[in-house]
DSSP file (Angstrom, degrees, kcal/mol; ACC not computed):
  #  RESIDUE AA STRUCTURE BP1 BP2  ACC     N-H-->O    O-->H-N    N-H-->O    O-->H-N    TCO  KAPPA ALPHA  PHI   PSI    X-CA   Y-CA   Z-CA
    1    1 A M              0   0    0      0, 0.0     2,-0.1     0, 0.0     0, 0.0   0.000 360.0 360.0 360.0 129.2  -37.0  -18.1   36.3
    2    2 A S    >>  -     0   0    0      1,-0.1     4,-1.4     4,-0.0     3,-0.5  -0.444 360.0-108.2 -87.7 164.2  -39.1  -17.3   39.3
    3    3 A N  H 3> S+     0   0    0      1,-0.2     4,-1.6     2,-0.2     5,-0.1   0.822 118.8  62.0 -60.5 -29.8  -40.0  -19.8   42.1
    4    4 A N  H 3> S+     0   0    0      1,-0.2     4,-0.7     2,-0.2    -1,-0.2   0.888 100.7  53.3 -62.5 -37.8  -43.5  -19.8   40.8
    5    5 A D  H X4 S+     0   0    0     -3,-0.5     3,-0.7     1,-0.2    -1,-0.2   0.904 108.9  49.0 -63.5 -40.7  -42.3  -21.2   37.5
    6    6 A L  H 3< S+     0   0    0     -4,-1.4    -1,-0.2     1,-0.2    -2,-0.2   0.835 112.5  47.4 -68.8 -30.9  -40.5  -24.0   39.3
    7    7 A N  H 3< S+     0   0    0     -4,-1.6    -1,-0.2     2,-0.0    -2,-0.2   0.481  84.2 116.4 -90.2  -3.7  -43.5  -25.0   41.4
    8    8 A Q    <<  -     0   0    0     -3,-0.7     3,-0.1    -4,-0.7    -3,-0.0  -0.453  66.6-122.9 -71.0 134.7  -46.0  -25.0   38.5
    9    9 A P        -     0   0    0      0, 0.0     3,-0.1     0, 0.0    -1,-0.1  -0.313  42.7 -81.9 -69.6 161.0  -47.6  -28.4   37.7
   10   10 A P        -     0   0    0      0, 0.0     2,-0.0     0, 0.0     0, 0.0  -0.305  58.6 -92.5 -60.3 147.8  -47.2  -29.8   34.2
   11   11 A S        -     0   0    0      1,-0.1    22,-0.1    -3,-0.1     3,-0.0  -0.336  28.2-160.8 -65.9 140.6  -49.6  -28.3   31.7
   12   12 A Q  S    S+     0   0    0     -3,-0.1    21,-0.5    20,-0.1     2,-0.3   0.649  70.7  53.6 -92.7 -17.7  -52.8  -30.3   31.3
   13   13 A F  E     -A   32   0A   0     19,-0.2    54,-0.5    17,-0.0     2,-0.4  -0.899  55.9-162.7-126.7 148.3  -53.7  -28.7   27.9
   14   14 A L  E     -A   31   0A   0     17,-2.8    17,-2.7    -2,-0.3     2,-0.6  -0.940  20.3-139.4-117.2 145.3  -52.2  -28.1   24.5
   15   15 A Y  E     -AB  30  65A   0     50,-2.5    50,-2.3    -2,-0.4     2,-0.5  -0.929  19.7-165.3-111.7 111.5  -53.7  -25.5   22.2
   16   16 A L  E     -AB  29  64A   0     13,-2.0    13,-2.4    -2,-0.6     2,-0.5  -0.827   3.9-166.3-102.2 127.7  -53.7  -26.7   18.6
   17   17 A T  E     +AB  28  63A   0     46,-3.1    46,-1.9    -2,-0.5     2,-0.3  -0.958  14.5 166.1-117.0 124.2  -54.3  -24.3   15.7
   18   18 A A  E     -AB  27  62A   0      9,-2.4     9,-2.7    -2,-0.5     2,-0.4  -0.920  39.4-103.4-132.6 157.4  -55.2  -25.6   12.2
   19   19 A K  E     -A   26   0A   0     42,-0.5     7,-0.2    40,-0.3    40,-0.2  -0.679  40.6-111.7 -84.4 132.3  -56.5  -24.0    9.1
   20   20 A G     >  -     0   0    0      5,-2.9     4,-1.7    -2,-0.4    -1,-0.1  -0.423  16.5-142.5 -62.8 131.5  -60.2  -24.7    8.4
   21   21 A R  T  4 S+     0   0    0     30,-0.2    -1,-0.1     1,-0.2    -2,-0.0   0.761  99.6  29.9 -69.9 -24.3  -60.6  -26.9    5.3
   22   22 A K  T  4 S+     0   0    0      3,-0.1    -1,-0.2     1,-0.0    -2,-0.1   0.838 133.4  28.4 -99.5 -45.0  -63.7  -24.9    4.2
   23   23 A T  T  4 S-     0   0    0      2,-0.2    -2,-0.2     1,-0.0     3,-0.1   0.703  85.3-141.5 -91.1 -21.6  -63.1  -21.4    5.6
   24   24 A T     <  +     0   0    0     -4,-1.7     2,-0.2     1,-0.3    -3,-0.1   0.475  60.2 131.4  63.7   4.0  -59.2  -21.3    5.5
   25   25 A R        -     0   0    0     -6,-0.1    -5,-2.9     1,-0.1    -1,-0.3  -0.592  67.5-103.4 -81.2 148.5  -59.5  -19.4    8.8
   26   26 A E  E     -A   19   0A   0     -7,-0.2     2,-0.4    -2,-0.2    -7,-0.2  -0.504  35.8-165.9 -73.1 138.8  -57.4  -20.6   11.7
   27   27 A H  E     -A   18   0A   0     -9,-2.7    -9,-2.4    -2,-0.2     2,-0.4  -0.988   2.1-158.9-125.7 133.6  -59.3  -22.6   14.4
   28   28 A T  E     -A   17   0A   0     -2,-0.4     2,-0.3   -11,-0.2   -11,-0.2  -0.943   7.5-172.4-117.8 135.5  -57.7  -23.3   17.8
   29   29 A I  E     -A   16   0A   0    -13,-2.4   -13,-2.0    -2,-0.4     2,-0.5  -0.922  21.5-133.4-121.5 151.5  -58.8  -26.1   20.2
   30   30 A E  E     +A   15   0A   0     -2,-0.3     2,-0.3   -15,-0.2   -15,-0.2  -0.915  40.7 166.0-100.5 128.4  -57.8  -26.9   23.8
   31   31 A I  E     -A   14   0A   0    -17,-2.7   -17,-2.8    -2,-0.5     2,-0.1  -0.988  40.6-103.4-147.5 149.8  -57.0  -30.5   24.1
   32   32 A W  E     +A   13   0A   0     -2,-0.3    11,-0.5   -19,-0.2     2,-0.3  -0.383  48.2 174.8 -65.5 151.3  -55.4  -33.0   26.4
   33   33 A F        -     0   0    0    -21,-0.5     2,-0.3     9,-0.1     9,-0.2  -0.957  24.1-154.3-150.9 168.0  -51.9  -34.1   25.3
   34   34 A T  E     -C   41   0A   0      7,-1.9     7,-2.9    -2,-0.3     2,-0.4  -0.959  17.3-133.0-141.5 163.6  -48.8  -36.1   26.2
   35   35 A E  E     +C   40   0A   0     -2,-0.3     2,-0.3     5,-0.2     5,-0.2  -0.936  25.2 167.6-119.2 139.0  -45.2  -35.8   25.2
   36   36 A N  E >   -C   39   0A   0      3,-2.7     3,-1.1    -2,-0.4    -2,-0.0  -0.902  68.8 -11.7-154.2 120.1  -43.0  -38.6   24.0
   37   37 A N  T 3  S-     0   0    0     -2,-0.3     3,-0.1     1,-0.2    -1,-0.0   0.910 126.4 -52.8  57.7  46.6  -39.6  -38.4   22.3
   38   38 A K  T 3  S+     0   0    0      1,-0.2    72,-0.4    71,-0.0     2,-0.3   0.658 119.7 102.6  63.4  19.4  -39.8  -34.6   21.7
   39   39 A K  E <   -C   36   0A   0     -3,-1.1    -3,-2.7    70,-0.1     2,-0.3  -0.910  65.1-132.3-126.2 158.8  -43.1  -35.0   19.9
   40   40 A Y  E     -CD  35 108A   0     68,-2.3    68,-3.4    -2,-0.3     2,-0.4  -0.837  16.2-159.6-112.1 148.0  -46.6  -34.2   21.2
   41   41 A Y  E     -CD  34 107A   0     -7,-2.9    -7,-1.9    -2,-0.3     2,-0.3  -0.989   9.1-179.6-132.1 134.8  -49.6  -36.4   20.9
   42   42 A V  E     - D   0 106A   0     64,-2.3    64,-2.9    -2,-0.4     2,-0.4  -0.901  18.4-136.0-126.8 158.7  -53.3  -35.6   21.1
   43   43 A L  E     - D   0 105A   0    -11,-0.5     2,-0.7    -2,-0.3    62,-0.2  -0.939   3.8-144.1-119.6 139.0  -56.3  -37.9   20.9
   44   44 A S  E >   - D   0 104A   0     60,-2.3    60,-2.1    -2,-0.4     3,-1.7  -0.892   5.5-162.6 -99.1 111.7  -59.5  -37.4   19.0
   45   45 A E  T 3  S+     0   0    0     -2,-0.7    -1,-0.2     1,-0.3     3,-0.1   0.873  94.1  45.3 -61.0 -37.0  -62.4  -38.8   20.8
   46   46 A H  T >  S-     0   0    0      1,-0.3     3,-2.1    -3,-0.1    -1,-0.3   0.105 101.0-145.7 -94.6  21.2  -64.6  -38.8   17.7
   47   47 A K  G X  S-     0   0    0     -3,-1.7     3,-1.2     1,-0.3    -1,-0.3  -0.166  70.7 -13.2  50.8-134.8  -61.8  -40.2   15.5
   48   48 A K  G 3  S+     0   0    0      1,-0.2    -1,-0.3    -3,-0.1     6,-0.1   0.539 125.2  78.7 -77.1  -4.1  -61.8  -38.8   11.9
   49   49 A D  G <   +     0   0    0     -3,-2.1    -1,-0.2    -5,-0.1    -2,-0.2   0.687  70.0 102.7 -75.5 -17.2  -65.3  -37.4   12.5
   50   50 A S  S <> S-     0   0    0     -3,-1.2     4,-2.1    -4,-0.2     3,-0.2  -0.423  74.8-134.6 -68.7 137.7  -63.8  -34.4   14.4
   51   51 A D  H  > S+     0   0    0      1,-0.2     4,-2.6     2,-0.2   -30,-0.2   0.906 105.6  54.3 -57.5 -42.1  -63.6  -31.2   12.5
   52   52 A W  H  > S+     0   0    0      1,-0.2     4,-1.9     2,-0.2    -1,-0.2   0.864 107.7  49.8 -65.3 -33.5  -60.1  -30.5   13.7
   53   53 A V  H  > S+     0   0    0     -3,-0.2     4,-1.9     2,-0.2    -1,-0.2   0.908 110.0  50.8 -70.6 -40.8  -59.0  -34.0   12.4
   54   54 A Q  H  X S+     0   0    0     -4,-2.1     4,-1.9     1,-0.2    -2,-0.2   0.896 109.6  52.9 -61.7 -39.0  -60.6  -33.3    9.0
   55   55 A N  H  X S+     0   0    0     -4,-2.6     4,-2.2     1,-0.2    -1,-0.2   0.903 109.1  46.4 -65.2 -39.9  -58.7  -29.9    9.0
   56   56 A I  H  < S+     0   0    0     -4,-1.9    -1,-0.2     2,-0.2    -2,-0.2   0.794 109.5  54.8 -74.8 -25.6  -55.3  -31.5    9.6
   57   57 A I  H  < S+     0   0    0     -4,-1.9    -1,-0.2     1,-0.2    -2,-0.2   0.886 112.3  44.9 -68.8 -37.5  -56.0  -34.1    7.0
   58   58 A S  H  < S+     0   0    0     -4,-1.9    -2,-0.2     1,-0.3    -1,-0.2   0.876 137.5   6.8 -71.4 -39.9  -56.7  -31.3    4.6
   59   59 A D     <  -     0   0    0     -4,-2.2   -40,-0.3   -40,-0.2    -1,-0.3  -0.833  62.9-168.7-147.5 104.4  -53.6  -29.3    5.6
   60   60 A P        +     0   0    0      0, 0.0    15,-2.1     0, 0.0     2,-0.6   0.514  57.4 107.6 -76.2  -3.4  -51.2  -30.9    8.1
   61   61 A N  E     + E   0  74A   0     13,-0.2   -42,-0.5    11,-0.0     2,-0.3  -0.662  48.9 154.9 -78.5 121.3  -49.3  -27.6    8.8
   62   62 A V  E     -BE  18  73A   0     11,-2.1    11,-2.8    -2,-0.6     2,-0.3  -0.797  37.3-139.5-134.2 171.2  -50.3  -26.5   12.2
   63   63 A S  E     -BE  17  72A   0    -46,-1.9   -46,-3.1    -2,-0.3     2,-0.3  -0.965  21.6-172.7-129.1 154.3  -49.1  -24.5   15.2
   64   64 A F  E     -BE  16  71A   0      7,-2.3     7,-3.3    -2,-0.3     2,-0.5  -0.999  14.0-149.0-149.5 147.5  -49.5  -25.5   18.8
   65   65 A K  E     +BE  15  70A   0    -50,-2.3   -50,-2.5    -2,-0.3     2,-0.3  -0.965  23.2 161.1-120.1 129.5  -48.9  -24.0   22.2
   66   66 A V  E >   + E   0  69A   0      3,-2.5     3,-1.7    -2,-0.5   -52,-0.1  -0.989  68.6   2.6-147.5 137.7  -47.9  -25.9   25.2
   67   67 A N  T 3  S-     0   0    0    -54,-0.5    -1,-0.1    -2,-0.3     3,-0.1   0.894 129.8 -59.1  52.3  43.2  -46.2  -24.7   28.5
   68   68 A N  T 3  S+     0   0    0      1,-0.2     2,-0.4    -3,-0.0    -1,-0.3   0.656 115.4 113.3  62.8  18.8  -46.4  -21.1   27.2
   69   69 A K  E <   -E   66   0A   0     -3,-1.7    -3,-2.5     2,-0.0     2,-0.4  -0.980  55.8-148.1-121.1 135.3  -44.3  -21.9   24.2
   70   70 A T  E     -E   65   0A   0     -2,-0.4     2,-0.3    -5,-0.2    -5,-0.2  -0.852  14.7-171.0-106.6 135.7  -45.7  -21.8   20.6
   71   71 A Y  E     -E   64   0A   0     -7,-3.3    -7,-2.3    -2,-0.4     2,-0.4  -0.906  15.7-147.3-121.1 146.9  -44.4  -24.2   17.9
   72   72 A K  E     +E   63   0A   0     -2,-0.3    39,-3.4    -9,-0.2    40,-0.4  -0.935  49.0 107.8-106.9 141.3  -45.0  -24.3   14.2
   73   73 A G  E     -EF  62 110A   0    -11,-2.8   -11,-2.1    -2,-0.4     2,-0.3  -0.841  58.1 -73.7-174.3-147.0  -45.0  -27.8   12.7
   74   74 A Y  E     -EF  61 109A   0     35,-2.2    35,-2.7   -13,-0.3     2,-0.3  -0.952  24.9-139.6-141.3 160.9  -47.1  -30.5   11.2
   75   75 A A  E     + F   0 108A   0    -15,-2.1     2,-0.3    -2,-0.3    33,-0.2  -0.885  18.4 176.4-118.7 148.8  -49.7  -33.1   12.3
   76   76 A R  E     - F   0 107A   0     31,-1.9    31,-3.1    -2,-0.3     2,-0.4  -0.989  31.7-113.3-148.3 151.2  -50.2  -36.6   11.3
   77   77 A I  E     - F   0 106A   0     -2,-0.3     2,-0.5    29,-0.2    29,-0.2  -0.697  31.0-129.3 -83.6 132.7  -52.4  -39.5   12.2
   78   78 A V        -     0   0    0     27,-2.8     2,-0.9    -2,-0.4    27,-0.4  -0.725  14.2-139.0 -80.3 124.9  -50.7  -42.4   13.9
   79   79 A D    >>  -     0   0    0     -2,-0.5     4,-2.4     1,-0.2     3,-0.8  -0.768  11.3-162.2 -87.3 104.4  -51.6  -45.7   12.2
   80   80 A K  T 34 S+     0   0    0     -2,-0.9    -1,-0.2     1,-0.3     7,-0.1   0.804  88.1  53.3 -59.3 -31.0  -52.0  -48.1   15.1
   81   81 A S  T 34 S+     0   0    0      1,-0.2    -1,-0.3     2,-0.1    -2,-0.0   0.828 118.3  34.7 -76.7 -29.6  -51.7  -51.2   12.9
   82   82 A K  T <4 S+     0   0    0     -3,-0.8    -2,-0.2     1,-0.2    -1,-0.2   0.656 129.1  34.7 -96.1 -17.6  -48.4  -50.0   11.3
   83   83 A E     X  +     0   0    0     -4,-2.4     4,-2.7     1,-0.1     5,-0.2  -0.437  67.2 151.1-133.0  57.5  -46.9  -48.3   14.5
   84   84 A P  H  > S+     0   0    0      0, 0.0     4,-2.7     0, 0.0     5,-0.2   0.860  72.3  54.2 -63.4 -35.4  -48.2  -50.5   17.4
   85   85 A T  H  > S+     0   0    0      2,-0.2     4,-2.1     1,-0.2     5,-0.1   0.938 113.6  41.2 -64.0 -46.0  -45.2  -49.7   19.7
   86   86 A L  H  > S+     0   0    0      2,-0.2     4,-2.7     1,-0.2     5,-0.2   0.941 115.4  51.4 -64.9 -47.7  -45.7  -46.0   19.3
   87   87 A A  H  X S+     0   0    0     -4,-2.7     4,-2.5     1,-0.2    -2,-0.2   0.902 111.4  47.3 -57.8 -43.6  -49.5  -46.3   19.6
   88   88 A N  H  X S+     0   0    0     -4,-2.7     4,-2.6    -5,-0.2    -1,-0.2   0.906 111.1  51.2 -65.4 -41.5  -49.2  -48.3   22.8
   89   89 A A  H  X S+     0   0    0     -4,-2.1     4,-2.2    -5,-0.2    -2,-0.2   0.935 112.9  45.3 -61.5 -46.1  -46.7  -45.9   24.4
   90   90 A V  H  X S+     0   0    0     -4,-2.7     4,-2.6     2,-0.2     5,-0.2   0.915 112.3  51.4 -64.0 -42.9  -48.9  -43.0   23.7
   91   91 A S  H  X S+     0   0    0     -4,-2.5     4,-2.3    -5,-0.2    -1,-0.2   0.901 110.5  48.8 -60.3 -42.9  -52.0  -44.8   25.0
   92   92 A D  H  X S+     0   0    0     -4,-2.6     4,-2.4     2,-0.2    -1,-0.2   0.908 111.3  49.5 -63.5 -42.9  -50.2  -45.7   28.2
   93   93 A L  H  X S+     0   0    0     -4,-2.2     4,-2.2     2,-0.2    -2,-0.2   0.918 112.0  47.6 -62.1 -44.1  -49.0  -42.1   28.7
   94   94 A M  H  X>S+     0   0    0     -4,-2.6     4,-3.1     2,-0.2     6,-0.8   0.909 111.5  51.1 -63.1 -42.7  -52.5  -40.7   28.2
   95   95 A L  H  X5S+     0   0    0     -4,-2.3     4,-1.7     4,-0.2    -2,-0.2   0.919 112.0  46.3 -60.9 -44.6  -54.0  -43.3   30.5
   96   96 A R  H  <5S+     0   0    0     -4,-2.4    -1,-0.2     1,-0.2    -2,-0.2   0.887 119.5  40.7 -65.3 -39.8  -51.5  -42.5   33.2
   97   97 A K  H  <5S+     0   0    0     -4,-2.2    -2,-0.2    -5,-0.2    -1,-0.2   0.894 137.4   8.1 -76.8 -42.7  -52.0  -38.7   32.8
   98   98 A Y  H  <5S-     0   0    0     -4,-3.1    -3,-0.2     2,-0.3    -2,-0.2   0.539  90.0-117.9-121.2 -11.3  -55.7  -38.5   32.3
   99   99 A G  S  <<S+     0   0    0     -4,-1.7     2,-0.3    -5,-0.7    -4,-0.2   0.714  88.6  87.7  73.8  19.9  -57.2  -41.9   33.0
  100  100 A W        +     0   0    0     -6,-0.8    -2,-0.3    -9,-0.1    -1,-0.2  -0.992  33.9 155.3-150.1 140.7  -58.4  -42.0   29.4
  101  101 A N        +     0   0    0     -2,-0.3     2,-1.1    -3,-0.1    -6,-0.1   0.165  31.9 126.2-153.6  26.8  -56.9  -43.1   26.1
  102  102 A D        +     0   0    0    -59,-0.1     2,-0.3     2,-0.0   -59,-0.0  -0.740  50.1  76.6 -97.8  94.2  -59.7  -44.0   23.7
  103  103 A G  S    S-     0   0    0     -2,-1.1     2,-0.4   -57,-0.1   -58,-0.2  -0.988  84.9 -65.5-176.3 172.3  -59.2  -42.0   20.6
  104  104 A L  E     -D   44   0A   0    -60,-2.1   -60,-2.3    -2,-0.3     2,-0.4  -0.647  53.5-129.1 -74.3 126.9  -57.4  -41.5   17.3
  105  105 A I  E     -D   43   0A   0     -2,-0.4   -27,-2.8   -27,-0.4     2,-0.5  -0.668  23.8-171.4 -87.5 128.9  -53.8  -40.6   18.0
  106  106 A V  E     -DF  42  77A   0    -64,-2.9   -64,-2.3    -2,-0.4     2,-0.4  -0.982  11.4-147.6-121.3 126.1  -52.4  -37.5   16.2
  107  107 A E  E     -DF  41  76A   0    -31,-3.1   -31,-1.9    -2,-0.5     2,-0.5  -0.759   6.7-159.5 -93.7 134.1  -48.7  -36.8   16.4
  108  108 A L  E     -DF  40  75A   0    -68,-3.4   -68,-2.3    -2,-0.4     2,-0.5  -0.963   7.8-170.2-115.5 122.5  -47.5  -33.1   16.4
  109  109 A T  E     - F   0  74A   0    -35,-2.7   -35,-2.2    -2,-0.5     2,-0.2  -0.948  17.2-134.5-115.0 129.0  -44.0  -32.5   15.3
  110  110 A S  E >   - F   0  73A   0     -2,-0.5     3,-1.4   -72,-0.4     4,-0.3  -0.544  18.1-126.8 -76.2 145.0  -42.3  -29.1   15.8
  111  111 A N  G >  S+     0   0    0    -39,-3.4     3,-1.0     1,-0.3   -38,-0.1   0.770 111.2  67.8 -60.7 -24.6  -40.4  -27.8   12.8
  112  112 A D  G 3  S+     0   0    0    -40,-0.4    -1,-0.3     1,-0.2   -39,-0.1   0.792  99.9  48.8 -63.0 -28.3  -37.6  -27.4   15.4
  113  113 A N  G <  S+     0   0    0     -3,-1.4     2,-0.6   -75,-0.1    -1,-0.2   0.423  85.7 104.4 -93.4  -1.3  -37.4  -31.2   15.6
  114  114 A I    <         0   0    0     -3,-1.0    -3,-0.0    -4,-0.3    -5,-0.0  -0.720 360.0 360.0 -88.2 123.6  -37.3  -31.9   11.9
  115  115 A K              0   0    0     -2,-0.6    -1,-0.1     0, 0.0    -4,-0.0   0.429 360.0 360.0 -92.1 360.0  -33.8  -32.8   10.8
């Protein structure tokens, strides 16, 4: 590890790749994220109206790249009414990191973390 690696600020973006529900082609977006308990969380500003959210609803198998490491895994929408503790924790982390937390929370789990 070089000194440059040690001095690098935490990554601001995650790159999420999902299969298009109509085209079946892979689509990648750059998106703000936060990490909590070995899982990654992204927010959809346009809730379920976002194409990428519709794509993960259609096929939750995704890949994502963060801090120069690529993971294969799956995505799921966090239900704020059923998981308020998780939703509040993610909202707080996003607010602290970006000053914004108004969106639909999507959880990304790496296959490496699935027991």
